[in-house]
N, C-alpha and C positions, 0 to 999 in steps of 0.2 A: 580339931584336925579333919575329922569326917565332914563336918559342915563346910570347911573351907574347900575341901575337894569337890563337894556337891556344887558349891557356888561356881567354881572354876569350870566344872563340866556344864553347868547351866549357861555361863557366859560364852563358852565355846560353841554350844549348840545354837544359841541366839545368833552368834557371828556367822555360823555356817548357813543358818536360815536366811539371815540378811544377805549374804553373798549369793545364795540360791535365788532369792527374790529379785536381786539386782540383775543376776545373770538372766533370768526369765524375762525380766522387764527389757533388758538390752536386746534379747533375741526377738521378743515381740515387736519392739520398736523398729529393729532392722527389717523384720519381715513386712511390717507396715509400710516402711519406706520403699523396700524392694517392690512391694505390690504397687504402691503409688507410682513409682518410676515406670514399672511395666505397663500400668494402666495409661499413663501419660504418653508413653511411646506408642502404644496401640492407638490411642486416640489421635495423636498427631499422624500416624501412618494412615489411619482411616480418612482423616481430613485431607492428607496429601493425595491419597488415591482418588478421593472424590474430586479434588481440585484438578488432578491430572485428567480425570475422566471428563470433567466439564470443559477443560481447555481442549482435549482431543475432540469432543463433541463440537465445540464452537469452531475449531479448526476445520473439521469436516464440512460443517455448515458453510463456512467461509469459502472453502475449496469448492463445494457443489455450486454455491452462488456465483464464484468467479468463473467456473466452467460454463455454467448457464449463460452468464453475461457474454462470454467469449463466443459461444455458439450463436447467441443472438446477434452479436456484432458481425460475425462472419456471414450469417444469413443476410443481414442488411447490406453488408459489402457485395455479396453476390447479387442481391436484388438491384442495387444501384448500378453495378457494372453490366449485368446481363439484360436487365429490363430497361431501366430509366436511361442508361448510357446508350442502348440501341435505339430508344425512341428519340433521344436528342441528335444522334447521328443521322437518323432517317430524317428528322426535321431539317437538319443542316443541309443534307443532300437535296431535298425538296426545294429548300430556299435557293440553292445554288442553280438548280435546274430553272426555277421560276425567274431568276435574275437573267438568265440567258434569253428569256422570251419577252422581255420587256424593253422599252426605250432607254437610251442612256441617261435621260433625265430622271427616270424612275430608279434606275440601278443605284444611284447614290444613296437613295432612301433605304436601300436594303443593307447598307454597309454596317450600320450601327447594330442591326438585328443580327446580322451574321456573326459579328465579333463577339456579341453577347452570348450566342448559342456556342460558339467555339470555347469561350471562357467558361461557360457553364458545363460543357462537356468535359473539359480538362479538370475542373474542380470536382465533378462527380467521379471521374476516374481516379483522381489523387485520393479522394475521401475513401472510395471503395478499397483501395489498397492499404490505407492506414487502419481500416477496420478488420482486415483479414490477417489473422496472426501468422499464417503460413507465408504471406507475402513479407511480413515484417521480419521473420526468421530469415528468409531468403536474401533480403536486402542487408540485414545486419542492423544492430542496435544503433549505432551512430548515424548511419545513412537514414534510417527511418525517422530519427529525431530531426535531422536536417530537412527531410521532405516535409515533415509536419510544421516545422517553423517556416519553411518557405511558402507553404500553403496558406497559413494563418497571417503571414506578413502581407499576402495579397489581399486578404480579407479585412484585416483589422489593424495591425500594428504599423507603425513608422519604420520600426526597426525590431528584429527578433534575432539576437546574436547567441551563437553557441561558442563557448570556450572549453577547450580540452586540455587538461593538465596531466602530465605523466604519461607512461606508455600503457597502451590498452591491455587489459588483462580479461581473460575469460570469465564468464559467470560460472558459478557452481552448477547451474542447471540452466538449460537454454529456455525452459519455460519461464525462469526468473526474468529473462530479458523482456518478455511480453508483459509480465505483471508490473514491472517497473515503468515500461513504455506506457502502459494504461495509466499508471498514477500520474505520470507527466502529462499525458493526454487529457486526463480529468482536470488537472490543474489549469491547463491551457484553455480548456473549454470554459471553465468557470471564469478565467480572466476575460476571455472574449465576451461572455455573456453579462458579466456584472461589474467588472473592475473599471471600465471606461479608461483603460490604460493605452498609452501610445507606444511604449517601449517595453520589450520583454528580454531578460537575460537568463541564459542557462549555462551552468558550469558543470563539467563531468571531470572529477578529480580522481584519477586512478592511483591508488596507493598499494603497497605490498600485501596488505591484509584487508583492505576494504575499498569500496567505491563510494565516494561522497558526491552526491548531486544536489546542486543548489539552483533553484529556480526563483525568479522574482520579477514583479512587474511595478510599474510606477502609477498604478491606478489609485482610485479614491480609498481603498482599504476598507476595513470594517472593525467592529468590536469582536474580538475572537470569541467571547462568551456568547455571542449572539447566534453563532453558527456551529457550536460544538456538536449539536445534535443533528446538524444537516446532513442530508443523505450523501452530498458530495464528499464531505470530510470523512464521514463513516466509511464510505466506499474506499477511500484512499487508505484509511488506517487498517481496515480489514485486509486489503491486499498487502499492505506492508508487512502486517503481522504474520500473514500466511508464508512469507519467505524469510521471517526473522529479521526484517529490516526496521530500523528506527526512523520514525517520521515525526518531524516537528514543524508545525505550520504556525507562523507568526504575522500579526498585522496590527496596524494602528489606522485610525481614520485618517485619511488624507496622506498616508505614508506607504501606500502599496501593500503587497502581500509577498511573503517570503516562505519558501518551502525547503526544508533540508531533509535529505534522505541518506541514511547510512546503511549500506549493504555489505555485510561481511563476506569475504571470499575465501576465508581460511577454513 
């Protein structure tokens, strides 16, 4: 009887010990899991903070580069307007005076030169305005685009058409008008220099929550992978990223180039 009681007591003690060990194991496992979860959260937080810092740094760099480029363009615009424009105006005046002092037979020979000077002066003045962001803001986004298309149509394209859909809505920030205008200007400049295009089309689609801009030419196109690291594309993408806009550039050889820009206004 005594032995039976001792065995029961021993069995109960073993059970208690087993329960105690299981409880300890569960607690230790739970602590390990909690520690691991906290560690992962801290690691992810550090990685996220590092990523945000990197993005903020890149954004500041892009902003500084954009501001520097804008100041450079403004200085070039002033230089064109104040110096080169004045020189062309003076040359045109001198030519007009000279025409009055020669025979009628010689005057006809001055006609082409005078016309070329007038066109050159008009082009310099139009270009100087497009490079000055203050002028662009005063004219307005759509008017500035129209002026740029008209200027380039005289230089390069057989047609340069603008299509506007929806009712005009304001930009979140007027500086964003300049940035988007510069993106379009960069695209136009590349089209003029490289595409051999004859026709250019630009659509501005105003929607309740975004503005969609699509620009395309009918030039020779290119393999998109060949220019992914080109300065022009990088410049357009960095400007788009600066204002949180989506930019997609597509092209195929002999099928022209197409740019799509999505700018959120909400």
